[in-house]
LUMROTOR-399080 format. One record per residue (C-alpha): residue number from 1; residue in one letter; x, y, z. Coordinates in Angstrom, 1 decimal. Each point is the difference from the previous one (the first is absolute). Layout:
@seq:NUM, type:A, px:X, py:Y, pz:Z
...
This chain:
@seq:1, type:X, px:0.0, py:0.0, pz:0.0
@seq:2, type:X, px:3.0, py:2.3, pz:0.5
@seq:3, type:X, px:0.6, py:0.1, pz:-3.7
@seq:4, type:X, px:-3.7, py:0.8, pz:-0.8
@seq:5, type:X, px:-0.1, py:2.9, pz:2.5
@seq:6, type:X, px:3.3, py:1.4, pz:-1.2
@seq:7, type:X, px:-1.2, py:-0.2, pz:-3.6
@seq:8, type:X, px:-3.3, py:1.7, pz:1.0
@seq:9, type:X, px:1.8, py:2.8, pz:1.8
@seq:10, type:X, px:2.2, py:0.5, pz:-3.1
@seq:11, type:X, px:-3.0, py:0.3, pz:-2.3
@seq:12, type:X, px:-1.9, py:2.4, pz:2.2
@seq:13, type:X, px:3.2, py:2.0, pz:0.5
@seq:14, type:X, px:0.2, py:0.3, pz:-3.8
@seq:15, type:X, px:-3.6, py:1.0, pz:-0.1
@seq:16, type:X, px:0.6, py:2.7, pz:2.6
@seq:17, type:X, px:3.0, py:1.3, pz:-2.1
@seq:18, type:X, px:-2.2, py:0.0, pz:-3.1
@seq:19, type:X, px:-2.7, py:2.0, pz:1.8
@seq:20, type:X, px:2.5, py:2.6, pz:1.2
@seq:21, type:X, px:1.4, py:0.3, pz:-3.5
@seq:22, type:X, px:-3.5, py:0.4, pz:-1.5
@seq:23, type:X, px:-0.5, py:2.9, pz:2.5
@seq:24, type:X, px:3.3, py:1.7, pz:-0.6
@seq:25, type:X, px:-0.2, py:-0.4, pz:-3.8
@seq:26, type:X, px:-3.7, py:0.5, pz:-0.3
@seq:27, type:X, px:-0.7, py:-3.1, pz:-2.0
@seq:28, type:X, px:-2.5, py:-2.8, pz:0.5
@seq:29, type:X, px:0.9, py:-2.5, pz:2.6
@seq:30, type:X, px:-0.6, py:-2.9, pz:-2.3
@seq:31, type:X, px:2.7, py:1.2, pz:-2.4
@seq:32, type:X, px:2.6, py:0.6, pz:2.8
@seq:33, type:X, px:-0.7, py:-3.5, pz:1.3
@seq:34, type:X, px:0.7, py:-1.5, pz:-3.5
@seq:35, type:X, px:3.3, py:1.9, pz:-0.3
@seq:36, type:X, px:1.0, py:-0.8, pz:3.5
@seq:37, type:X, px:-0.6, py:-3.7, pz:-0.7
@seq:38, type:X, px:2.1, py:0.1, pz:-3.1
@seq:39, type:X, px:2.9, py:1.8, pz:1.7
@seq:40, type:X, px:-0.2, py:-2.1, pz:3.2
@seq:41, type:X, px:0.2, py:-3.3, pz:-1.9
@seq:42, type:X, px:3.1, py:1.2, pz:-1.8
@seq:43, type:X, px:1.8, py:1.6, pz:3.0
@seq:44, type:X, px:-0.8, py:-2.8, pz:2.5
@seq:45, type:X, px:1.1, py:-2.6, pz:-2.6
@seq:46, type:X, px:3.3, py:1.8, pz:-0.6
@seq:47, type:X, px:0.9, py:0.7, pz:3.6
@seq:48, type:X, px:-1.1, py:-3.2, pz:1.6
@seq:49, type:X, px:0.9, py:-2.4, pz:-2.9
@seq:50, type:X, px:-3.0, py:-2.1, pz:-1.1
@seq:51, type:X, px:-2.3, py:1.1, pz:2.8
@seq:52, type:X, px:-3.2, py:1.3, pz:-1.6
@seq:53, type:X, px:-3.3, py:1.6, pz:1.3
@seq:54, type:X, px:-1.7, py:-3.4, pz:0.1
@seq:55, type:X, px:-2.5, py:0.8, pz:-2.7
@seq:56, type:X, px:-0.7, py:-3.7, pz:-0.6
@seq:57, type:X, px:-0.9, py:-0.7, pz:3.6
@seq:58, type:X, px:-3.6, py:-1.3, pz:0.1
@seq:59, type:X, px:-1.2, py:2.4, pz:2.6
@seq:60, type:X, px:1.4, py:3.0, pz:-1.9
@seq:61, type:X, px:-1.7, py:-1.2, pz:-3.1
@seq:62, type:X, px:-3.3, py:-0.3, pz:2.0
@seq:63, type:X, px:0.3, py:3.5, pz:1.4
@seq:64, type:X, px:0.9, py:1.4, pz:-3.4
@seq:65, type:X, px:-2.9, py:-1.8, pz:-1.7
@seq:66, type:X, px:-2.4, py:1.0, pz:2.8
@seq:67, type:X, px:1.1, py:3.6, pz:-0.5
@seq:68, type:X, px:-0.7, py:-0.1, pz:-3.7
@seq:69, type:X, px:-3.5, py:-1.6, pz:0.6
@seq:70, type:X, px:-1.2, py:2.4, pz:2.7
@seq:71, type:X, px:1.5, py:3.1, pz:-1.8
@seq:72, type:X, px:-1.8, py:-1.0, pz:-3.2
@seq:73, type:X, px:-3.2, py:-0.5, pz:2.0
@seq:74, type:X, px:0.3, py:3.4, pz:1.5
@seq:75, type:X, px:0.5, py:1.5, pz:-3.5
@seq:76, type:X, px:-3.2, py:-1.7, pz:-1.1
@seq:77, type:X, px:-1.9, py:1.2, pz:3.0
@seq:78, type:X, px:0.9, py:3.6, pz:-0.9
@seq:79, type:X, px:-2.0, py:-0.3, pz:-3.2
@seq:80, type:X, px:-3.2, py:2.0, pz:0.6
@seq:81, type:X, px:-2.8, py:-1.8, pz:-1.9
@seq:82, type:X, px:-1.6, py:3.4, pz:-0.9
@seq:83, type:X, px:3.3, py:1.3, pz:-1.5
@seq:84, type:X, px:0.6, py:-3.3, pz:-1.8
@seq:85, type:X, px:-3.5, py:0.1, pz:-1.6
@seq:86, type:X, px:0.7, py:3.6, pz:-1.0
@seq:87, type:X, px:3.5, py:-0.6, pz:-1.4
@seq:88, type:X, px:-0.2, py:-3.6, pz:-1.2
@seq:89, type:X, px:0.5, py:0.8, pz:-3.7
@seq:90, type:X, px:3.1, py:2.0, pz:0.8
@seq:91, type:X, px:1.4, py:-2.6, pz:2.4
@seq:92, type:X, px:-0.7, py:-2.9, pz:-2.4
@seq:93, type:X, px:1.5, py:1.8, pz:-3.0
@seq:94, type:X, px:3.1, py:1.2, pz:1.8
@seq:95, type:X, px:0.5, py:-3.5, pz:1.6
@seq:96, type:X, px:-0.3, py:-1.9, pz:-3.3
@seq:97, type:X, px:2.3, py:2.4, pz:-1.9
@seq:98, type:X, px:2.5, py:-0.2, pz:2.9
@seq:99, type:X, px:0.1, py:-3.7, pz:-0.5
@seq:100, type:X, px:-0.1, py:-0.3, pz:-3.8
@seq:101, type:X, px:2.7, py:2.6, pz:-0.9
@seq:102, type:X, px:2.9, py:-1.5, pz:2.0
@seq:103, type:X, px:-1.2, py:-3.5, pz:-0.5
@seq:104, type:X, px:0.4, py:0.2, pz:-3.8
@seq:105, type:X, px:2.8, py:2.6, pz:0.0
@seq:106, type:X, px:2.3, py:-1.7, pz:2.6
@seq:107, type:X, px:-0.6, py:-3.5, pz:-1.6
@seq:108, type:X, px:1.1, py:1.5, pz:-3.4
@seq:109, type:X, px:3.1, py:1.6, pz:1.5
@seq:110, type:X, px:1.0, py:-3.2, pz:1.8
@seq:111, type:X, px:-0.5, py:-2.1, pz:-3.2
@seq:112, type:X, px:1.5, py:2.3, pz:-2.6
@seq:113, type:X, px:2.4, py:2.1, pz:2.2
@seq:114, type:X, px:1.3, py:-2.5, pz:2.5
@seq:115, type:X, px:-0.6, py:-3.1, pz:-2.1
@seq:116, type:X, px:-1.8, py:-1.9, pz:2.6
@seq:117, type:X, px:-2.2, py:-3.0, pz:-0.9
@seq:118, type:X, px:-3.6, py:0.6, pz:-0.8
@seq:119, type:X, px:-1.2, py:-1.5, pz:3.3
@seq:120, type:X, px:2.5, py:2.0, pz:2.0
@seq:121, type:X, px:-1.0, py:3.1, pz:-1.9
@seq:122, type:X, px:-3.7, py:-0.4, pz:0.7
@seq:123, type:X, px:0.9, py:-0.6, pz:3.7
@seq:124, type:X, px:2.0, py:3.2, pz:0.0
@seq:125, type:X, px:-3.0, py:1.9, pz:-1.5
@seq:126, type:X, px:-2.2, py:-1.4, pz:2.8
@seq:127, type:X, px:2.4, py:0.8, pz:2.8
@seq:128, type:X, px:0.5, py:3.6, pz:-1.3
@seq:129, type:X, px:-3.7, py:0.6, pz:-0.6
@seq:130, type:X, px:-0.9, py:0.1, pz:3.7
@seq:131, type:X, px:-0.7, py:2.9, pz:2.2
@seq:132, type:X, px:0.8, py:-0.4, pz:3.7
@seq:133, type:X, px:-3.2, py:0.5, pz:2.1
@seq:134, type:X, px:2.2, py:-0.2, pz:3.1
@seq:135, type:X, px:2.4, py:2.8, pz:-1.0
@seq:136, type:X, px:-2.8, py:2.2, pz:-1.4
@seq:137, type:X, px:-2.2, py:-0.4, pz:3.1
@seq:138, type:X, px:3.0, py:0.6, pz:2.3
@seq:139, type:X, px:0.8, py:3.2, pz:-1.9
@seq:140, type:X, px:-3.7, py:1.1, pz:0.0
@seq:141, type:X, px:-0.2, py:-0.6, pz:3.7
@seq:142, type:X, px:3.2, py:1.9, pz:0.6
@seq:143, type:X, px:-1.2, py:3.1, pz:-1.7
@seq:144, type:X, px:-3.7, py:-0.2, pz:0.7
@seq:145, type:X, px:-1.3, py:-0.7, pz:-3.5
@seq:146, type:X, px:-1.8, py:-3.2, pz:1.2
@seq:147, type:X, px:-2.9, py:2.1, pz:1.2
@seq:148, type:X, px:-0.5, py:1.9, pz:-3.3
@seq:149, type:X, px:-1.9, py:-1.3, pz:-3.0
@seq:150, type:X, px:3.2, py:0.4, pz:-2.0
@seq:151, type:X, px:1.8, py:-2.5, pz:2.2
@seq:152, type:X, px:-2.9, py:-2.5, pz:0.0
@seq:153, type:X, px:-0.2, py:0.1, pz:-3.8
@seq:154, type:X, px:3.8, py:-0.7, pz:-0.3
@seq:155, type:X, px:-0.3, py:-2.9, pz:2.4
@seq:156, type:X, px:-2.9, py:-1.4, pz:-2.0
@seq:157, type:X, px:2.1, py:0.3, pz:-3.2
@seq:158, type:X, px:2.8, py:-1.8, pz:1.8
@seq:159, type:X, px:-2.3, py:-2.9, pz:0.7
@seq:160, type:X, px:-1.2, py:-0.2, pz:-3.6
@seq:161, type:X, px:3.7, py:-0.1, pz:-1.2
@seq:162, type:X, px:1.0, py:-2.8, pz:2.5
@seq:163, type:X, px:-3.2, py:-2.0, pz:-0.7
@seq:164, type:X, px:0.9, py:0.0, pz:-3.7
@seq:165, type:X, px:3.6, py:-1.0, pz:0.9
@seq:166, type:X, px:-1.1, py:-3.0, pz:2.0
@seq:167, type:X, px:-2.4, py:-1.1, pz:-2.7
@seq:168, type:X, px:2.7, py:0.4, pz:-2.7
@seq:169, type:X, px:2.4, py:-2.1, pz:2.1
@seq:170, type:X, px:-2.7, py:-2.7, pz:0.4
@seq:171, type:X, px:-0.9, py:-0.1, pz:-3.7
@seq:172, type:X, px:3.6, py:0.1, pz:-1.3
@seq:173, type:X, px:1.8, py:-2.3, pz:2.5
@seq:174, type:X, px:-2.5, py:-1.6, pz:2.3
@seq:175, type:X, px:-3.0, py:-1.6, pz:-1.8
@seq:176, type:X, px:-3.2, py:0.2, pz:2.0
@seq:177, type:X, px:-0.8, py:-3.2, pz:1.8
@seq:178, type:X, px:-2.8, py:-1.4, pz:2.2
@seq:179, type:X, px:1.7, py:1.7, pz:3.0
@seq:180, type:X, px:-0.3, py:3.3, pz:-1.7
@seq:181, type:X, px:-3.8, py:-0.5, pz:-0.5
@seq:182, type:X, px:-0.4, py:-1.0, pz:3.6
@seq:183, type:X, px:1.9, py:3.1, pz:1.1
@seq:184, type:X, px:-2.2, py:2.3, pz:-2.1
@seq:185, type:X, px:-3.1, py:-1.8, pz:1.2
@seq:186, type:X, px:0.9, py:0.3, pz:3.7
@seq:187, type:X, px:1.2, py:3.6, pz:-0.5
@seq:188, type:X, px:-3.4, py:1.1, pz:-1.5
@seq:189, type:X, px:-1.8, py:-1.5, pz:2.9
@seq:190, type:X, px:2.3, py:1.5, pz:2.7
@seq:191, type:X, px:0.0, py:3.4, pz:-1.7
@seq:192, type:X, px:-3.8, py:-0.1, pz:-0.2
@seq:193, type:X, px:-0.5, py:-0.9, pz:3.7
@seq:194, type:X, px:2.7, py:2.2, pz:1.6
@seq:195, type:X, px:-1.8, py:3.4, pz:-0.5
@seq:196, type:X, px:-3.1, py:-1.4, pz:1.7
@seq:197, type:X, px:1.6, py:-2.1, pz:2.7
@seq:198, type:X, px:2.9, py:2.3, pz:1.2
@seq:199, type:X, px:-2.0, py:3.0, pz:1.3
@seq:200, type:X, px:-2.5, py:-2.2, pz:1.8
@seq:201, type:X, px:2.7, py:-2.2, pz:1.5
@seq:202, type:X, px:2.0, py:3.1, pz:1.2
@seq:203, type:X, px:-3.1, py:1.6, pz:1.4
@seq:204, type:X, px:-0.9, py:-3.0, pz:2.1
@seq:205, type:X, px:3.4, py:-1.1, pz:1.2
@seq:206, type:X, px:2.4, py:2.8, pz:-0.8
@seq:207, type:X, px:1.3, py:3.1, pz:1.8
@seq:208, type:X, px:1.8, py:-1.9, pz:2.7
@seq:209, type:X, px:3.6, py:0.0, pz:1.2
@seq:210, type:X, px:0.5, py:-3.5, pz:-1.5
@seq:211, type:X, px:0.1, py:1.7, pz:-3.5
@seq:212, type:X, px:-2.4, py:-2.5, pz:-1.5
@seq:213, type:X, px:-0.3, py:2.1, pz:-3.2
@seq:214, type:X, px:3.7, py:-0.3, pz:-0.8
@seq:215, type:X, px:0.0, py:-3.7, pz:0.6
@seq:216, type:X, px:-3.0, py:-0.5, pz:-2.3
@seq:217, type:X, px:1.5, py:2.0, pz:-2.8
@seq:218, type:X, px:3.4, py:-1.7, pz:0.3
@seq:219, type:X, px:-1.8, py:-3.4, pz:-0.1
@seq:220, type:X, px:-1.8, py:1.0, pz:-3.2
@seq:221, type:X, px:3.2, py:1.4, pz:-1.6
@seq:222, type:X, px:2.2, py:-3.0, pz:0.9
@seq:223, type:X, px:-2.7, py:-2.5, pz:-0.9
@seq:224, type:X, px:-0.6, py:1.5, pz:-3.5
@seq:225, type:X, px:3.7, py:0.4, pz:-0.4
@seq:226, type:X, px:0.5, py:-3.7, pz:0.7
@seq:227, type:X, px:-2.7, py:-0.9, pz:-2.5
@seq:228, type:X, px:1.5, py:2.3, pz:-2.6
@seq:229, type:X, px:3.5, py:-1.5, pz:0.3
@seq:230, type:X, px:-1.5, py:-3.5, pz:-0.1
@seq:231, type:X, px:-1.6, py:1.0, pz:-3.4
@seq:232, type:X, px:3.4, py:1.4, pz:-1.2
@seq:233, type:X, px:-1.1, py:3.6, pz:0.3
@seq:234, type:X, px:1.3, py:2.7, pz:2.4
@seq:235, type:X, px:-1.2, py:0.7, pz:3.5
@seq:236, type:X, px:0.0, py:3.8, pz:-0.4
@seq:237, type:X, px:-2.7, py:-0.2, pz:-2.7
@seq:238, type:X, px:-2.9, py:-1.2, pz:2.2
@seq:239, type:X, px:1.3, py:2.3, pz:2.7
@seq:240, type:X, px:-0.5, py:3.0, pz:-2.2
@seq:241, type:X, px:-3.5, py:-1.1, pz:-1.0
@seq:242, type:X, px:-0.9, py:-0.7, pz:3.6
@seq:243, type:X, px:1.0, py:3.6, pz:0.8
@seq:244, type:X, px:-2.1, py:1.3, pz:-2.9
@seq:245, type:X, px:-3.2, py:-1.9, pz:1.0
@seq:246, type:X, px:0.4, py:1.1, pz:3.7
@seq:247, type:X, px:0.9, py:3.6, pz:-0.9
@seq:248, type:X, px:-3.6, py:1.1, pz:0.8
@seq:249, type:X, px:0.1, py:-1.6, pz:3.5
@seq:250, type:X, px:3.5, py:-0.6, pz:1.3
@seq:251, type:X, px:1.5, py:2.8, pz:-2.0
@seq:252, type:X, px:-2.3, py:2.5, pz:1.8
@seq:253, type:X, px:1.1, py:-1.3, pz:3.5
@seq:254, type:X, px:2.9, py:2.4, pz:0.4
@seq:255, type:X, px:0.9, py:-1.3, pz:3.5
@seq:256, type:X, px:0.3, py:-3.6, pz:-1.4
@seq:257, type:X, px:2.0, py:1.2, pz:-3.1
@seq:258, type:X, px:2.3, py:1.9, pz:2.3
@seq:259, type:X, px:0.7, py:-3.0, pz:2.1
@seq:260, type:X, px:0.7, py:-2.1, pz:-3.1
@seq:261, type:X, px:2.3, py:2.6, pz:-1.3
@seq:262, type:X, px:2.0, py:0.0, pz:3.3
@seq:263, type:X, px:0.4, py:-3.8, pz:-0.3
@seq:264, type:X, px:0.9, py:0.2, pz:-3.7
@seq:265, type:X, px:2.4, py:2.9, pz:-0.2
@seq:266, type:X, px:1.4, py:-0.6, pz:3.5
@seq:267, type:X, px:0.9, py:-3.6, pz:-0.5
@seq:268, type:X, px:-0.9, py:-1.7, pz:-3.3
@seq:269, type:X, px:0.8, py:2.3, pz:-2.9
@seq:270, type:X, px:3.6, py:0.7, pz:1.1
@seq:271, type:X, px:0.7, py:-3.7, pz:-0.5
@seq:272, type:X, px:-1.7, py:0.1, pz:-3.4
@seq:273, type:X, px:1.8, py:3.1, pz:-1.4
@seq:274, type:X, px:3.4, py:-0.7, pz:1.6
@seq:275, type:X, px:-0.1, py:-3.6, pz:-1.3
@seq:276, type:X, px:-0.9, py:1.3, pz:-3.5
@seq:277, type:X, px:3.0, py:2.2, pz:0.0
@seq:278, type:X, px:2.3, py:-2.8, pz:1.2
@seq:279, type:X, px:-0.9, py:-2.1, pz:-3.0
@seq:280, type:X, px:2.0, py:2.4, pz:-2.2
@seq:281, type:X, px:3.6, py:-1.2, pz:-0.6
@seq:282, type:X, px:2.1, py:3.1, pz:-0.6
@seq:283, type:X, px:3.1, py:-1.9, pz:-1.1
@seq:284, type:X, px:-2.0, py:-1.8, pz:-2.7
@seq:285, type:X, px:-1.4, py:3.3, pz:-1.2
@seq:286, type:X, px:3.5, py:1.6, pz:-0.1
@seq:287, type:X, px:1.3, py:-3.0, pz:-2.0
@seq:288, type:X, px:-2.9, py:0.2, pz:-2.5
@seq:289, type:X, px:-1.9, py:3.2, pz:0.3
@seq:290, type:X, px:-1.3, py:0.2, pz:-3.6
@seq:291, type:X, px:-3.0, py:-2.3, pz:0.3
@seq:292, type:X, px:-1.1, py:1.7, pz:3.2
@seq:293, type:X, px:0.2, py:3.5, pz:-1.4
@seq:294, type:X, px:-1.7, py:-0.9, pz:-3.3
@seq:295, type:X, px:-2.9, py:-1.7, pz:1.7
@seq:296, type:X, px:-0.5, py:2.7, pz:2.6
@seq:297, type:X, px:0.1, py:2.8, pz:-2.6
@seq:298, type:X, px:-2.3, py:-2.0, pz:-2.3
@seq:299, type:X, px:-2.6, py:-0.3, pz:2.8
@seq:300, type:X, px:0.1, py:3.6, pz:0.9
@seq:301, type:X, px:-0.2, py:1.2, pz:-3.7
@seq:302, type:X, px:-2.9, py:-2.4, pz:-0.9
@seq:303, type:X, px:-1.9, py:1.0, pz:3.1
@seq:304, type:X, px:0.4, py:3.7, pz:-0.8
@seq:305, type:X, px:-0.9, py:-0.4, pz:-3.6
@seq:306, type:X, px:-3.1, py:-2.0, pz:0.9
@seq:307, type:X, px:-1.3, py:1.5, pz:3.2
@seq:308, type:X, px:0.7, py:3.7, pz:-0.3
@seq:309, type:X, px:-2.2, py:0.7, pz:-3.1
@seq:310, type:X, px:-2.9, py:-1.9, pz:1.7
@seq:311, type:X, px:0.2, py:2.0, pz:3.2
@seq:312, type:X, px:0.1, py:3.2, pz:-2.1
@seq:313, type:X, px:-3.0, py:-1.2, pz:-1.9
@seq:314, type:X, px:-2.0, py:-0.3, pz:3.3
@seq:315, type:X, px:0.8, py:3.6, pz:0.8
@seq:316, type:X, px:3.0, py:-0.2, pz:2.3
@seq:317, type:X, px:2.4, py:2.9, pz:0.1
@seq:318, type:X, px:3.6, py:-0.4, pz:-1.2
@seq:319, type:X, px:1.5, py:-0.4, pz:3.4
@seq:320, type:X, px:-2.8, py:-2.3, pz:1.3
@seq:321, type:X, px:0.2, py:-2.1, pz:-3.2
@seq:322, type:X, px:3.8, py:-0.4, pz:0.4
@seq:323, type:X, px:-0.4, py:-1.0, pz:3.6
@seq:324, type:X, px:-2.6, py:-2.6, pz:-0.8
@seq:325, type:X, px:2.1, py:-1.4, pz:-2.8
@seq:326, type:X, px:3.1, py:-0.3, pz:2.1
@seq:327, type:X, px:-1.9, py:-1.7, pz:2.8
@seq:328, type:X, px:-1.5, py:-2.5, pz:-2.5
@seq:329, type:X, px:3.6, py:-0.7, pz:-1.1
@seq:330, type:X, px:1.0, py:-1.4, pz:3.4
@seq:331, type:X, px:0.2, py:-3.7, pz:0.5
@seq:332, type:X, px:0.9, py:-2.4, pz:2.8
@seq:333, type:X, px:-2.3, py:-2.8, pz:1.2
@seq:334, type:X, px:-1.3, py:-1.6, pz:-3.2
@seq:335, type:X, px:3.1, py:0.9, pz:-2.0
@seq:336, type:X, px:2.2, py:-1.9, pz:2.5
@seq:337, type:X, px:-2.5, py:-2.8, pz:0.2
@seq:338, type:X, px:-0.1, py:-0.4, pz:-3.8
@seq:339, type:X, px:3.8, py:0.0, pz:-0.2
@seq:340, type:X, px:0.2, py:-2.7, pz:2.7
@seq:341, type:X, px:-2.7, py:-2.0, pz:-1.8
@seq:342, type:X, px:2.1, py:0.1, pz:-3.2
@seq:343, type:X, px:3.2, py:-1.1, pz:1.9
@seq:344, type:X, px:-1.7, py:-2.9, pz:1.8
@seq:345, type:X, px:-1.6, py:-1.2, pz:-3.2
@seq:346, type:X, px:3.3, py:0.3, pz:-2.1
@seq:347, type:X, px:-1.5, py:2.7, pz:-2.2
@seq:348, type:X, px:2.9, py:2.3, pz:0.8
@seq:349, type:X, px:3.5, py:-0.6, pz:1.4
@seq:350, type:X, px:1.7, py:1.5, pz:3.0
@seq:351, type:X, px:1.5, py:2.9, pz:-1.9
@seq:352, type:X, px:-3.3, py:1.0, pz:-1.6
@seq:353, type:X, px:-1.7, py:-0.4, pz:3.4
@seq:354, type:X, px:2.5, py:2.4, pz:1.7
@seq:355, type:X, px:-0.5, py:2.6, pz:-2.8
@seq:356, type:X, px:-3.8, py:-0.3, pz:0.2
@seq:357, type:X, px:-0.1, py:0.3, pz:3.8
@seq:358, type:X, px:2.4, py:2.9, pz:0.1
@seq:359, type:X, px:-2.1, py:1.8, pz:-2.7
@seq:360, type:X, px:-3.2, py:-0.7, pz:2.0
@seq:361, type:X, px:1.5, py:1.4, pz:3.2
@seq:362, type:X, px:1.6, py:2.8, pz:-1.9
@seq:363, type:X, px:-3.5, py:0.9, pz:-1.3
@seq:364, type:X, px:-1.2, py:0.1, pz:3.6
@seq:365, type:X, px:2.6, py:2.7, pz:0.8
@seq:366, type:X, px:0.9, py:2.1, pz:-3.1
@seq:367, type:X, px:-3.5, py:1.0, pz:-1.2
@seq:368, type:X, px:-1.2, py:0.8, pz:3.5
@seq:369, type:X, px:3.0, py:2.1, pz:0.8
@seq:370, type:X, px:-0.5, py:2.0, pz:-3.2
@seq:371, type:X, px:-3.7, py:0.3, pz:0.6
@seq:372, type:X, px:0.3, py:1.3, pz:3.6
@seq:373, type:X, px:2.9, py:2.3, pz:-0.8
@seq:374, type:X, px:-1.4, py:1.7, pz:-3.1
@seq:375, type:X, px:-3.7, py:-0.8, pz:-0.6
@seq:376, type:X, px:-1.6, py:-0.2, pz:3.5
@seq:377, type:X, px:-3.5, py:1.5, pz:-0.5
@seq:378, type:X, px:-0.2, py:2.0, pz:3.2
@seq:379, type:X, px:-3.4, py:1.4, pz:-0.8
@seq:380, type:X, px:-1.6, py:-3.4, pz:0.3
@seq:381, type:X, px:1.1, py:-0.4, pz:3.6
@seq:382, type:X, px:-2.8, py:2.4, pz:1.1
@seq:383, type:X, px:-2.8, py:-1.7, pz:-1.8
@seq:384, type:X, px:-2.7, py:-2.0, pz:1.9
@seq:385, type:X, px:-2.3, py:-2.6, pz:-1.4
@seq:386, type:X, px:-3.7, py:0.3, pz:0.7
@seq:387, type:X, px:-1.0, py:-3.4, pz:1.5
@seq:388, type:X, px:-3.4, py:-0.3, pz:-1.9
@seq:389, type:X, px:0.6, py:1.6, pz:-3.4
@seq:390, type:X, px:3.8, py:-0.6, pz:-0.5
@seq:391, type:X, px:0.4, py:3.6, pz:-1.1
@seq:392, type:X, px:2.8, py:2.2, pz:1.1
@seq:393, type:X, px:-0.7, py:2.4, pz:2.8
@seq:394, type:X, px:2.4, py:3.0, pz:0.6
@seq:395, type:X, px:0.7, py:0.6, pz:3.7
@seq:396, type:X, px:-1.4, py:3.1, pz:1.5
@seq:397, type:X, px:2.4, py:2.5, pz:1.4
@seq:398, type:X, px:0.8, py:-0.7, pz:3.6
@seq:399, type:X, px:-0.9, py:3.0, pz:2.2
@seq:400, type:X, px:2.2, py:1.1, pz:2.8
@seq:401, type:X, px:-0.9, py:-1.9, pz:3.2
@seq:402, type:X, px:-1.7, py:2.1, pz:2.6
@seq:403, type:X, px:1.1, py:-0.2, pz:3.6
@seq:404, type:X, px:-1.1, py:-3.2, pz:1.7
@seq:405, type:X, px:-0.5, py:1.8, pz:3.3
@seq:406, type:X, px:-3.7, py:0.1, pz:0.8
@seq:407, type:X, px:-1.6, py:3.3, pz:0.7
@seq:408, type:X, px:-2.2, py:0.4, pz:3.0
@seq:409, type:X, px:-3.3, py:1.7, pz:-0.3
@seq:410, type:X, px:-1.3, py:2.5, pz:2.4
@seq:411, type:X, px:-2.1, py:-2.5, pz:2.0
@seq:412, type:X, px:3.0, py:-2.3, pz:0.5
@seq:413, type:X, px:2.1, py:3.0, pz:1.1
@seq:414, type:X, px:-2.6, py:1.1, pz:2.5
@seq:415, type:X, px:-0.2, py:-3.6, pz:1.2
@seq:416, type:X, px:3.7, py:-0.2, pz:0.4
@seq:417, type:X, px:-0.1, py:3.2, pz:2.1
């Protein structure tokens, strides 16, 4: 147990360092955790000779996976149904274009430019087509965009992109089986029952120190995650849908959401983001940087060419459209999962895997840094979404607070005398 506690202390120490760096440098915590994970893996390996961060330890994998699942659920729960109904055309169009442009573009670059095999090129296209819900949601939460209809629309578009990515991975490399049909059947039943069952169950047994609500939600998330992996899908996909179907109930319970955020950002997501950063092999990139640079640039260019005109078509200003485009260019969870799928099924080799994972993680850092540094739409931070109509409400000017000291009337004064 000494080794486990020491390793846990090391990881949380890295998480604390990453948080301080995010405060000092004014960047999202998720990005600083990725960078810290990459640097820590290199430095510790160089100084201590073969000793690593233990990224393959089963308990670290569990905490990392749990962080991705719960973070994705929270992102889904932030989707206001009224806003989604109002903006579904925009979210769907942006999401599909965000998938198709890099899927076709990066596959062509890998095949004709890097001379990869056709199967490896299609896998590269799938891995680069993703948008990281985890990174986008973490950035949205960091700057407060998650409460605006802009942020909710972008998160919905992220879901459409990643759903298309999972379906493409299944159609191209994992033919649908009986397990897939069972998974979809059970998912339809569960997602139909949860919006009716959850609020009634919480009303009868919730609001107790035992945190029954959190246990119930984690049971649903882990159960559907287990079923998804059994069907050769990904656990984060049903987590996002679960958050969406419960957005009208759990999503409005701000106290519960705050407690889940404390658990997620305080313990789980540091393991997820630091582990993602530690997967990057800097020596391998230094030895052969061409594939990494070409794939990363190809993803960003194809995302910009595809997404930016669509956001302009739907009336976004230049700065807002650029910010949306760069956020849609991020990647992490599904991109890394797709690359690992290709390596484990001998679709790509170790060198191609390293280039893809490095490009995926680079896409989580580079576009977000550029977006927050040059295109942050500050005017959207003060917008508020009306809960019933989904329309934007401008905040009223806050008047100067009057003195809180109560004034006594004449009767009270006479009584005091």
